[in-house]
ZAROGU-695338 format. One record per atom (N, C-alpha, C): residue number from 1; residue in three letters; atom name; y, x, z. Coordinates in steps of 0.05 Angstrom, whole numbers, plus 5000, padded with zeros to 4 digits. Example, Ala and Ser with C-alpha at 12.3 -4.5 7.8 and 13.67 -1.06 7.14 Angstrom:
BEGIN
[1 'ala' 'N' [4886 5264 5156]];
[1 'ala' 'CA' [4910 5246 5156]];
[1 'ala' 'C' [4934 5264 5156]];
[2 'ser' 'N' [4955 5257 5142]];
[2 'ser' 'CA' [4979 5273 5143]];
[2 'ser' 'C' [5001 5258 5157]];
This chain:
BEGIN
[1 'met' 'N' [3133 1517 9449]];
[1 'met' 'CA' [3105 1510 9449]];
[1 'met' 'C' [3101 1488 9429]];
[2 'ala' 'N' [3083 1492 9411]];
[2 'ala' 'CA' [3078 1472 9390]];
[2 'ala' 'C' [3056 1452 9400]];
[3 'phe' 'N' [3060 1427 9393]];
[3 'phe' 'CA' [3041 1407 9400]];
[3 'phe' 'C' [3022 1403 9376]];
[4 'thr' 'N' [2997 1401 9381]];
[4 'thr' 'CA' [2977 1395 9360]];
[4 'thr' 'C' [2958 1374 9371]];
[5 'arg' 'N' [2949 1356 9354]];
[5 'arg' 'CA' [2930 1336 9363]];
[5 'arg' 'C' [2903 1349 9364]];
[6 'ala' 'N' [2887 1339 9383]];
[6 'ala' 'CA' [2860 1350 9387]];
[6 'ala' 'C' [2840 1340 9367]];
[7 'arg' 'N' [2845 1317 9355]];
[7 'arg' 'CA' [2825 1307 9337]];
[7 'arg' 'C' [2838 1289 9316]];
[8 'thr' 'N' [2822 1283 9295]];
[8 'thr' 'CA' [2831 1264 9275]];
[8 'thr' 'C' [2815 1238 9280]];
[9 'phe' 'N' [2823 1217 9266]];
[9 'phe' 'CA' [2811 1191 9270]];
[9 'phe' 'C' [2794 1183 9247]];
[10 'thr' 'N' [2775 1166 9253]];
[10 'thr' 'CA' [2760 1153 9232]];
[10 'thr' 'C' [2767 1123 9233]];
[11 'ala' 'N' [2762 1110 9211]];
[11 'ala' 'CA' [2770 1082 9209]];
[11 'ala' 'C' [2758 1065 9231]];
[12 'gly' 'N' [2773 1045 9240]];
[12 'gly' 'CA' [2764 1026 9261]];
[12 'gly' 'C' [2787 1010 9271]];
[13 'thr' 'N' [2782 0989 9284]];
[13 'thr' 'CA' [2802 0971 9296]];
[13 'thr' 'C' [2826 0963 9278]];
[14 'gly' 'N' [2820 0958 9253]];
[14 'gly' 'CA' [2840 0947 9235]];
[14 'gly' 'C' [2857 0967 9220]];
[15 'ala' 'N' [2860 0991 9230]];
[15 'ala' 'CA' [2876 1011 9216]];
[15 'ala' 'C' [2857 1031 9203]];
[16 'thr' 'N' [2865 1041 9180]];
[16 'thr' 'CA' [2848 1061 9166]];
[16 'thr' 'C' [2852 1088 9180]];
[17 'ala' 'N' [2833 1105 9175]];
[17 'ala' 'CA' [2835 1132 9187]];
[17 'ala' 'C' [2861 1146 9177]];
[18 'ala' 'N' [2868 1141 9151]];
[18 'ala' 'CA' [2892 1153 9140]];
[18 'ala' 'C' [2917 1143 9155]];
[19 'asp' 'N' [2918 1116 9161]];
[19 'asp' 'CA' [2940 1105 9176]];
[19 'asp' 'C' [2943 1117 9203]];
[20 'gln' 'N' [2920 1120 9217]];
[20 'gln' 'CA' [2921 1131 9244]];
[20 'gln' 'C' [2929 1160 9244]];
[21 'asn' 'N' [2919 1175 9224]];
[21 'asn' 'CA' [2926 1203 9223]];
[21 'asn' 'C' [2955 1207 9215]];
[22 'ala' 'N' [2966 1189 9198]];
[22 'ala' 'CA' [2994 1190 9190]];
[22 'ala' 'C' [3012 1184 9215]];
[23 'ser' 'N' [3004 1165 9231]];
[23 'ser' 'CA' [3019 1159 9255]];
[23 'ser' 'C' [3019 1182 9274]];
[24 'trp' 'N' [2997 1195 9278]];
[24 'trp' 'CA' [2996 1219 9295]];
[24 'trp' 'C' [3012 1242 9283]];
[25 'ala' 'N' [3013 1244 9257]];
[25 'ala' 'CA' [3029 1265 9244]];
[25 'ala' 'C' [3058 1261 9251]];
[26 'ala' 'N' [3067 1236 9251]];
[26 'ala' 'CA' [3095 1230 9259]];
[26 'ala' 'C' [3101 1237 9288]];
[27 'val' 'N' [3082 1231 9306]];
[27 'val' 'CA' [3085 1238 9334]];
[27 'val' 'C' [3086 1268 9337]];
[28 'glu' 'N' [3068 1281 9323]];
[28 'glu' 'CA' [3067 1311 9324]];
[28 'glu' 'C' [3093 1323 9315]];
[29 'ser' 'N' [3105 1312 9293]];
[29 'ser' 'CA' [3130 1322 9282]];
[29 'ser' 'C' [3152 1319 9303]];
[30 'phe' 'N' [3153 1295 9317]];
[30 'phe' 'CA' [3173 1291 9337]];
[30 'phe' 'C' [3170 1310 9360]];
[31 'leu' 'N' [3146 1313 9370]];
[31 'leu' 'CA' [3141 1331 9393]];
[31 'leu' 'C' [3146 1360 9386]];
[32 'asn' 'N' [3144 1367 9361]];
[32 'asn' 'CA' [3149 1395 9353]];
[32 'asn' 'C' [3178 1400 9346]];
[33 'gly' 'N' [3195 1380 9351]];
[33 'gly' 'CA' [3224 1383 9346]];
[33 'gly' 'C' [3233 1379 9317]];
[34 'asn' 'N' [3216 1367 9301]];
[34 'asn' 'CA' [3223 1362 9273]];
[34 'asn' 'C' [3237 1335 9269]];
[35 'leu' 'N' [3240 1320 9291]];
[35 'leu' 'CA' [3253 1294 9290]];
[35 'leu' 'C' [3271 1292 9314]];
[36 'ala' 'N' [3296 1284 9310]];
[36 'ala' 'CA' [3315 1284 9332]];
[36 'ala' 'C' [3332 1259 9331]];
[37 'leu' 'N' [3341 1250 9354]];
[37 'leu' 'CA' [3360 1229 9356]];
[37 'leu' 'C' [3387 1241 9349]];
[38 'ala' 'N' [3401 1227 9330]];
[38 'ala' 'CA' [3427 1238 9321]];
[38 'ala' 'C' [3447 1216 9318]];
[39 'glu' 'N' [3473 1223 9322]];
[39 'glu' 'CA' [3494 1205 9317]];
[39 'glu' 'C' [3500 1206 9287]];
[40 'leu' 'N' [3500 1183 9274]];
[40 'leu' 'CA' [3505 1181 9245]];
[40 'leu' 'C' [3535 1179 9240]];
[41 'ala' 'N' [3543 1182 9215]];
[41 'ala' 'CA' [3571 1182 9207]];
[41 'ala' 'C' [3585 1157 9215]];
[42 'asp' 'N' [3570 1134 9215]];
[42 'asp' 'CA' [3583 1108 9222]];
[42 'asp' 'C' [3584 1103 9252]];
[43 'gly' 'N' [3575 1123 9268]];
[43 'gly' 'CA' [3576 1121 9297]];
[43 'gly' 'C' [3551 1109 9310]];
[44 'ser' 'N' [3532 1101 9293]];
[44 'ser' 'CA' [3506 1091 9304]];
[44 'ser' 'C' [3488 1113 9310]];
[45 'ala' 'N' [3466 1107 9325]];
[45 'ala' 'CA' [3446 1127 9332]];
[45 'ala' 'C' [3423 1123 9313]];
[46 'gly' 'N' [3411 1146 9304]];
[46 'gly' 'CA' [3389 1145 9286]];
[46 'gly' 'C' [3369 1167 9291]];
[47 'leu' 'N' [3346 1164 9280]];
[47 'leu' 'CA' [3326 1185 9281]];
[47 'leu' 'C' [3329 1202 9256]];
[48 'glu' 'N' [3332 1228 9260]];
[48 'glu' 'CA' [3337 1245 9238]];
[48 'glu' 'C' [3315 1266 9235]];
[49 'gly' 'N' [3304 1269 9212]];
[49 'gly' 'CA' [3284 1289 9207]];
[49 'gly' 'C' [3294 1309 9188]];
[50 'ala' 'N' [3276 1324 9176]];
[50 'ala' 'CA' [3285 1345 9157]];
[50 'ala' 'C' [3300 1334 9133]];
[51 'ala' 'N' [3294 1310 9125]];
[51 'ala' 'CA' [3307 1298 9101]];
[51 'ala' 'C' [3335 1290 9106]];
[52 'lys' 'N' [3344 1287 9131]];
[52 'lys' 'CA' [3371 1279 9139]];
[52 'lys' 'C' [3379 1253 9125]];
[53 'ala' 'N' [3362 1233 9126]];
[53 'ala' 'CA' [3367 1207 9113]];
[53 'ala' 'C' [3385 1190 9131]];
[54 'asn' 'N' [3386 1164 9126]];
[54 'asn' 'CA' [3403 1146 9141]];
[54 'asn' 'C' [3396 1143 9170]];
[55 'gly' 'N' [3372 1151 9178]];
[55 'gly' 'CA' [3364 1150 9206]];
[55 'gly' 'C' [3356 1123 9216]];
[56 'glu' 'N' [3352 1103 9198]];
[56 'glu' 'CA' [3345 1077 9208]];
[56 'glu' 'C' [3318 1077 9221]];
[57 'phe' 'N' [3316 1063 9243]];
[57 'phe' 'CA' [3290 1062 9257]];
[57 'phe' 'C' [3283 1035 9268]];
[58 'ile' 'N' [3300 1015 9263]];
[58 'ile' 'CA' [3294 0988 9269]];
[58 'ile' 'C' [3293 0973 9243]];
[59 'phe' 'N' [3271 0959 9239]];
[59 'phe' 'CA' [3267 0946 9213]];
[59 'phe' 'C' [3262 0916 9216]];
[60 'gly' 'N' [3275 0901 9199]];
[60 'gly' 'CA' [3270 0872 9196]];
[60 'gly' 'C' [3255 0869 9170]];
[61 'glu' 'N' [3232 0856 9171]];
[61 'glu' 'CA' [3216 0853 9147]];
[61 'glu' 'C' [3207 0825 9143]];
[62 'thr' 'N' [3205 0816 9118]];
[62 'thr' 'CA' [3194 0790 9112]];
[62 'thr' 'C' [3180 0791 9086]];
[63 'glu' 'N' [3160 0774 9083]];
[63 'glu' 'CA' [3147 0771 9057]];
[63 'glu' 'C' [3157 0745 9045]];
[64 'tyr' 'N' [3153 0742 9019]];
[64 'tyr' 'CA' [3159 0716 9006]];
[64 'tyr' 'C' [3136 0710 8987]];
[65 'thr' 'N' [3131 0684 8984]];
[65 'thr' 'CA' [3110 0675 8965]];
[65 'thr' 'C' [3122 0652 8950]];
[66 'ser' 'N' [3106 0640 8932]];
[66 'ser' 'CA' [3115 0618 8916]];
[66 'ser' 'C' [3123 0594 8933]];
[67 'ala' 'N' [3113 0592 8958]];
[67 'ala' 'CA' [3120 0570 8976]];
[67 'ala' 'C' [3143 0576 8994]];
[68 'thr' 'N' [3154 0600 8994]];
[68 'thr' 'CA' [3176 0607 9012]];
[68 'thr' 'C' [3202 0593 9006]];
[69 'val' 'N' [3215 0585 9027]];
[69 'val' 'CA' [3242 0574 9025]];
[69 'val' 'C' [3261 0593 9040]];
[70 'ser' 'N' [3286 0589 9037]];
[70 'ser' 'CA' [3305 0606 9052]];
[70 'ser' 'C' [3297 0605 9082]];
[71 'lys' 'N' [3298 0629 9095]];
[71 'lys' 'CA' [3288 0630 9123]];
[71 'lys' 'C' [3300 0654 9138]];
[72 'thr' 'N' [3299 0651 9164]];
[72 'thr' 'CA' [3306 0673 9182]];
[72 'thr' 'C' [3282 0691 9186]];
[73 'phe' 'N' [3287 0718 9187]];
[73 'phe' 'CA' [3265 0736 9193]];
[73 'phe' 'C' [3271 0757 9214]];
[74 'phe' 'N' [3295 0757 9225]];
[74 'phe' 'CA' [3301 0777 9246]];
[74 'phe' 'C' [3325 0766 9262]];
[75 'val' 'N' [3325 0770 9288]];
[75 'val' 'CA' [3348 0763 9305]];
[75 'val' 'C' [3354 0788 9322]];
[76 'ala' 'N' [3379 0797 9320]];
[76 'ala' 'CA' [3388 0821 9334]];
[76 'ala' 'C' [3390 0816 9364]];
[77 'thr' 'N' [3380 0834 9380]];
[77 'thr' 'CA' [3382 0832 9409]];
[77 'thr' 'C' [3404 0850 9420]];
[78 'arg' 'N' [3417 0865 9402]];
[78 'arg' 'CA' [3439 0882 9409]];
[78 'arg' 'C' [3455 0887 9384]];
[79 'thr' 'N' [3478 0900 9386]];
[79 'thr' 'CA' [3494 0906 9362]];
[79 'thr' 'C' [3480 0927 9345]];
[80 'met' 'N' [3479 0922 9320]];
[80 'met' 'CA' [3466 0941 9301]];
[80 'met' 'C' [3482 0943 9275]];
[81 'ile' 'N' [3476 0963 9259]];
[81 'ile' 'CA' [3488 0966 9233]];
[81 'ile' 'C' [3466 0968 9212]];
[82 'val' 'N' [3469 0954 9190]];
[82 'val' 'CA' [3450 0955 9168]];
[82 'val' 'C' [3454 0981 9153]];
[83 'gln' 'N' [3432 0995 9148]];
[83 'gln' 'CA' [3433 1021 9134]];
[83 'gln' 'C' [3421 1020 9106]];
[84 'ala' 'N' [3402 1001 9101]];
[84 'ala' 'CA' [3389 1000 9075]];
[84 'ala' 'C' [3375 0973 9073]];
[85 'ile' 'N' [3373 0963 9048]];
[85 'ile' 'CA' [3358 0939 9042]];
[85 'ile' 'C' [3342 0945 9017]];
[86 'thr' 'N' [3316 0941 9019]];
[86 'thr' 'CA' [3298 0945 8997]];
[86 'thr' 'C' [3279 0921 8993]];
[87 'gly' 'N' [3277 0912 8969]];
[87 'gly' 'CA' [3259 0890 8962]];
[87 'gly' 'C' [3237 0901 8944]];
[88 'arg' 'N' [3214 0888 8944]];
[88 'arg' 'CA' [3192 0896 8927]];
[88 'arg' 'C' [3179 0871 8916]];
[89 'val' 'N' [3177 0870 8890]];
[89 'val' 'CA' [3163 0848 8876]];
[89 'val' 'C' [3133 0856 8874]];
[90 'asp' 'N' [3116 0839 8885]];
[90 'asp' 'CA' [3087 0843 8881]];
[90 'asp' 'C' [3078 0828 8856]];
[91 'val' 'N' [3086 0803 8854]];
[91 'val' 'CA' [3080 0786 8831]];
[91 'val' 'C' [3106 0774 8822]];
[92 'ala' 'N' [3114 0779 8797]];
[92 'ala' 'CA' [3139 0769 8787]];
[92 'ala' 'C' [3138 0739 8783]];
[93 'gly' 'N' [3161 0726 8789]];
[93 'gly' 'CA' [3163 0697 8784]];
[93 'gly' 'C' [3163 0692 8754]];
[94 'thr' 'N' [3156 0668 8746]];
[94 'thr' 'CA' [3154 0661 8718]];
[94 'thr' 'C' [3172 0638 8710]];
[95 'asp' 'N' [3189 0628 8727]];
[95 'asp' 'CA' [3207 0607 8721]];
[95 'asp' 'C' [3226 0615 8698]];
[96 'gly' 'N' [3234 0596 8681]];
[96 'gly' 'CA' [3251 0603 8659]];
[96 'gly' 'C' [3280 0610 8667]];
[97 'ser' 'N' [3288 0602 8690]];
[97 'ser' 'CA' [3315 0609 8699]];
[97 'ser' 'C' [3315 0632 8718]];
[98 'ala' 'N' [3338 0642 8726]];
[98 'ala' 'CA' [3341 0664 8745]];
[98 'ala' 'C' [3329 0656 8772]];
[99 'val' 'N' [3316 0674 8785]];
[99 'val' 'CA' [3305 0670 8812]];
[99 'val' 'C' [3313 0695 8828]];
[100 'thr' 'N' [3329 0691 8849]];
[100 'thr' 'CA' [3339 0714 8864]];
[100 'thr' 'C' [3337 0709 8894]];
[101 'ile' 'N' [3339 0731 8908]];
[101 'ile' 'CA' [3340 0731 8937]];
[101 'ile' 'C' [3365 0745 8946]];
[102 'thr' 'N' [3380 0733 8965]];
[102 'thr' 'CA' [3402 0746 8978]];
[102 'thr' 'C' [3395 0750 9007]];
[103 'val' 'N' [3400 0774 9017]];
[103 'val' 'CA' [3396 0779 9046]];
[103 'val' 'C' [3423 0776 9059]];
[104 'ala' 'N' [3424 0758 9080]];
[104 'ala' 'CA' [3449 0752 9093]];
[104 'ala' 'C' [3447 0754 9123]];
[105 'lys' 'N' [3470 0758 9136]];
[105 'lys' 'CA' [3471 0755 9165]];
[105 'lys' 'C' [3483 0728 9172]];
[106 'val' 'N' [3473 0717 9193]];
[106 'val' 'CA' [3481 0690 9201]];
[106 'val' 'C' [3485 0689 9231]];
[107 'ala' 'N' [3508 0680 9240]];
[107 'ala' 'CA' [3513 0677 9269]];
[107 'ala' 'C' [3497 0653 9280]];
[108 'ser' 'N' [3491 0654 9305]];
[108 'ser' 'CA' [3478 0632 9318]];
[108 'ser' 'C' [3494 0607 9314]];
[109 'gly' 'N' [3481 0585 9308]];
[109 'gly' 'CA' [3494 0559 9304]];
[109 'gly' 'C' [3505 0555 9276]];
[110 'thr' 'N' [3500 0575 9258]];
[110 'thr' 'CA' [3509 0573 9230]];
[110 'thr' 'C' [3485 0569 9211]];
[111 'ala' 'N' [3489 0551 9192]];
[111 'ala' 'CA' [3468 0546 9172]];
[111 'ala' 'C' [3463 0571 9155]];
[112 'leu' 'N' [3438 0575 9147]];
[112 'leu' 'CA' [3431 0598 9131]];
[112 'leu' 'C' [3448 0600 9106]];
[113 'ala' 'N' [3452 0578 9092]];
[113 'ala' 'CA' [3468 0578 9067]];
[113 'ala' 'C' [3497 0587 9072]];
[114 'ser' 'N' [3506 0587 9096]];
[114 'ser' 'CA' [3534 0595 9102]];
[114 'ser' 'C' [3535 0624 9112]];
[115 'gly' 'N' [3513 0639 9110]];
[115 'gly' 'CA' [3512 0667 9119]];
[115 'gly' 'C' [3528 0685 9101]];
[116 'thr' 'N' [3532 0709 9110]];
[116 'thr' 'CA' [3548 0729 9095]];
[116 'thr' 'C' [3528 0749 9082]];
[117 'ala' 'N' [3530 0751 9055]];
[117 'ala' 'CA' [3512 0770 9041]];
[117 'ala' 'C' [3518 0798 9050]];
[118 'leu' 'N' [3497 0814 9053]];
[118 'leu' 'CA' [3499 0842 9062]];
[118 'leu' 'C' [3500 0861 9039]];
[119 'his' 'N' [3498 0852 9015]];
[119 'his' 'CA' [3497 0869 8991]];
[119 'his' 'C' [3513 0857 8969]];
[120 'ser' 'N' [3519 0873 8948]];
[120 'ser' 'CA' [3536 0864 8926]];
[120 'ser' 'C' [3521 0851 8903]];
[121 'ser' 'N' [3496 0855 8902]];
[121 'ser' 'CA' [3480 0843 8880]];
[121 'ser' 'C' [3458 0826 8893]];
[122 'thr' 'N' [3440 0816 8877]];
[122 'thr' 'CA' [3417 0801 8888]];
[122 'thr' 'C' [3391 0814 8880]];
[123 'met' 'N' [3370 0807 8894]];
[123 'met' 'CA' [3344 0818 8887]];
[123 'met' 'C' [3332 0799 8865]];
[124 'asn' 'N' [3323 0811 8844]];
[124 'asn' 'CA' [3311 0796 8821]];
[124 'asn' 'C' [3282 0792 8827]];
[125 'val' 'N' [3275 0767 8834]];
[125 'val' 'CA' [3247 0760 8841]];
[125 'val' 'C' [3229 0760 8816]];
[126 'lys' 'N' [3242 0760 8793]];
[126 'lys' 'CA' [3226 0762 8768]];
[126 'lys' 'C' [3226 0790 8757]];
[127 'gly' 'N' [3233 0810 8774]];
[127 'gly' 'CA' [3234 0838 8766]];
[127 'gly' 'C' [3206 0849 8761]];
[128 'thr' 'N' [3204 0874 8755]];
[128 'thr' 'CA' [3179 0888 8749]];
[128 'thr' 'C' [3162 0889 8774]];
[129 'ala' 'N' [3137 0880 8770]];
[129 'ala' 'CA' [3118 0881 8793]];
[129 'ala' 'C' [3113 0909 8802]];
[130 'ala' 'N' [3108 0912 8828]];
[130 'ala' 'CA' [3102 0938 8841]];
[130 'ala' 'C' [3125 0957 8839]];
[131 'thr' 'N' [3149 0947 8838]];
[131 'thr' 'CA' [3173 0964 8836]];
[131 'thr' 'C' [3193 0956 8857]];
[132 'asn' 'N' [3203 0977 8871]];
[132 'asn' 'CA' [3223 0972 8892]];
[132 'asn' 'C' [3251 0967 8880]];
[133 'gln' 'N' [3266 0951 8893]];
[133 'gln' 'CA' [3294 0946 8885]];
[133 'gln' 'C' [3311 0952 8910]];
[134 'ser' 'N' [3327 0974 8908]];
[134 'ser' 'CA' [3345 0982 8930]];
[134 'ser' 'C' [3371 0967 8925]];
[135 'leu' 'N' [3378 0949 8943]];
[135 'leu' 'CA' [3402 0934 8940]];
[135 'leu' 'C' [3427 0949 8949]];
[136 'thr' 'N' [3449 0947 8934]];
[136 'thr' 'CA' [3474 0961 8940]];
[136 'thr' 'C' [3487 0947 8964]];
[137 'leu' 'N' [3491 0961 8986]];
[137 'leu' 'CA' [3503 0949 9010]];
[137 'leu' 'C' [3532 0942 9005]];
[138 'ser' 'N' [3542 0922 9019]];
[138 'ser' 'CA' [3570 0915 9019]];
[138 'ser' 'C' [3587 0939 9026]];
[139 'thr' 'N' [3610 0941 9013]];
[139 'thr' 'CA' [3628 0963 9019]];
[139 'thr' 'C' [3647 0956 9042]];
[140 'thr' 'N' [3645 0932 9053]];
[140 'thr' 'CA' [3660 0923 9076]];
[140 'thr' 'C' [3644 0930 9101]];
[141 'ala' 'N' [3653 0950 9116]];
[141 'ala' 'CA' [3638 0960 9139]];
[141 'ala' 'C' [3631 0938 9159]];
[142 'ala' 'N' [3650 0920 9165]];
[142 'ala' 'CA' [3645 0899 9184]];
[142 'ala' 'C' [3623 0880 9176]];
[143 'thr' 'N' [3619 0877 9150]];
[143 'thr' 'CA' [3598 0860 9140]];
[143 'thr' 'C' [3570 0870 9148]];
[144 'leu' 'N' [3567 0896 9150]];
[144 'leu' 'CA' [3541 0908 9156]];
[144 'leu' 'C' [3535 0909 9186]];
[145 'ile' 'N' [3553 0901 9203]];
[145 'ile' 'CA' [3549 0901 9232]];
[145 'ile' 'C' [3538 0874 9241]];
[146 'leu' 'N' [3515 0875 9255]];
[146 'leu' 'CA' [3503 0852 9267]];
[146 'leu' 'C' [3510 0852 9297]];
[147 'ala' 'N' [3521 0830 9306]];
[147 'ala' 'CA' [3526 0826 9335]];
[147 'ala' 'C' [3500 0816 9348]];
[148 'ala' 'N' [3497 0820 9373]];
[148 'ala' 'CA' [3473 0809 9387]];
[148 'ala' 'C' [3473 0779 9382]];
[149 'gly' 'N' [3450 0769 9374]];
[149 'gly' 'CA' [3447 0741 9367]];
[149 'gly' 'C' [3450 0734 9338]];
[150 'asp' 'N' [3461 0752 9322]];
[150 'asp' 'CA' [3462 0748 9293]];
[150 'asp' 'C' [3433 0749 9282]];
[151 'ala' 'N' [3428 0734 9261]];
[151 'ala' 'CA' [3402 0733 9248]];
[151 'ala' 'C' [3405 0745 9220]];
[152 'leu' 'N' [3383 0756 9211]];
[152 'leu' 'CA' [3380 0763 9182]];
[152 'leu' 'C' [3363 0741 9169]];
[153 'cys' 'N' [3371 0734 9145]];
[153 'cys' 'CA' [3356 0713 9131]];
[153 'cys' 'C' [3354 0720 9101]];
[154 'ile' 'N' [3335 0708 9088]];
[154 'ile' 'CA' [3335 0710 9059]];
[154 'ile' 'C' [3343 0682 9049]];
[155 'ile' 'N' [3360 0682 9029]];
[155 'ile' 'CA' [3369 0658 9016]];
[155 'ile' 'C' [3358 0659 8987]];
[156 'ile' 'N' [3342 0639 8981]];
[156 'ile' 'CA' [3329 0639 8954]];
[156 'ile' 'C' [3344 0620 8936]];
[157 'ala' 'N' [3349 0630 8911]];
[157 'ala' 'CA' [3362 0614 8890]];
[157 'ala' 'C' [3342 0613 8867]];
[158 'gly' 'N' [3335 0589 8858]];
[158 'gly' 'CA' [3317 0586 8836]];
[158 'gly' 'C' [3290 0576 8845]];
[159 'thr' 'N' [3271 0573 8827]];
[159 'thr' 'CA' [3244 0564 8832]];
[159 'thr' 'C' [3225 0587 8833]];
[160 'met' 'N' [3212 0591 8856]];
[160 'met' 'CA' [3195 0615 8860]];
[160 'met' 'C' [3170 0616 8843]];
[161 'thr' 'N' [3160 0595 8833]];
[161 'thr' 'CA' [3135 0594 8817]];
[161 'thr' 'C' [3113 0612 8829]];
[162 'thr' 'N' [3106 0633 8816]];
[162 'thr' 'CA' [3084 0651 8825]];
[162 'thr' 'C' [3093 0675 8840]];
[163 'ala' 'N' [3119 0677 8846]];
[163 'ala' 'CA' [3131 0701 8858]];
[163 'ala' 'C' [3120 0707 8886]];
[164 'ser' 'N' [3116 0733 8890]];
[164 'ser' 'CA' [3110 0743 8917]];
[164 'ser' 'C' [3119 0771 8920]];
[165 'gly' 'N' [3125 0779 8945]];
[165 'gly' 'CA' [3134 0806 8950]];
[165 'gly' 'C' [3145 0808 8978]];
[166 'gly' 'N' [3163 0827 8983]];
[166 'gly' 'CA' [3174 0831 9009]];
[166 'gly' 'C' [3201 0843 9009]];
[167 'val' 'N' [3215 0841 9032]];
[167 'val' 'CA' [3242 0852 9036]];
[167 'val' 'C' [3242 0867 9062]];
[168 'thr' 'N' [3253 0890 9063]];
[168 'thr' 'CA' [3257 0906 9087]];
[168 'thr' 'C' [3286 0913 9091]];
[169 'val' 'N' [3296 0910 9115]];
[169 'val' 'CA' [3323 0918 9122]];
[169 'val' 'C' [3322 0939 9144]];
[170 'gly' 'N' [3332 0963 9138]];
[170 'gly' 'CA' [3333 0985 9158]];
[170 'gly' 'C' [3359 0984 9173]];
[171 'met' 'N' [3358 0987 9199]];
[171 'met' 'CA' [3381 0985 9216]];
[171 'met' 'C' [3381 1007 9238]];
[172 'thr' 'N' [3404 1012 9249]];
[172 'thr' 'CA' [3407 1030 9272]];
[172 'thr' 'C' [3424 1016 9293]];
[173 'pro' 'N' [3419 1021 9318]];
[173 'pro' 'CA' [3436 1008 9339]];
[173 'pro' 'C' [3463 1022 9341]];
[174 'leu' 'N' [3483 1006 9348]];
[174 'leu' 'CA' [3510 1017 9353]];
[174 'leu' 'C' [3514 1020 9383]];
């Protein structure tokens, strides 16, 4: 039996009609069997659709602006594994020197600067505006595992000047 929604939405209450209809389309896809809970190759659980991607469904997100300093943006409440890290520059920084962001995991009681980088390169905050940067994950499997209580943070190196954008980390529970 296929599920179909009875109506479409019009704009209101902060979300656009397109946003509301897209959300319902995802629910419809799940109810019609196009989305399934699956065990991923690393042993974590993920949501898998027709694209058979990484299955991440828990996201830690943060924005950065010219006033941003290194900061925590997510604290794990259970064991998880990082599946993807993507940054996006909205406005490129203009400082003459390199300006980068490192996404790190940090145990409770540990200073942000002492965190462990989750990727092998850094995000270029002076990169091309409106362009995503997919960061290459660490090849050390244990590095990508967050224990309950571990935090995700961004560590900023350089002067942000006019920079703004965001960082998203996709995770799955173990």
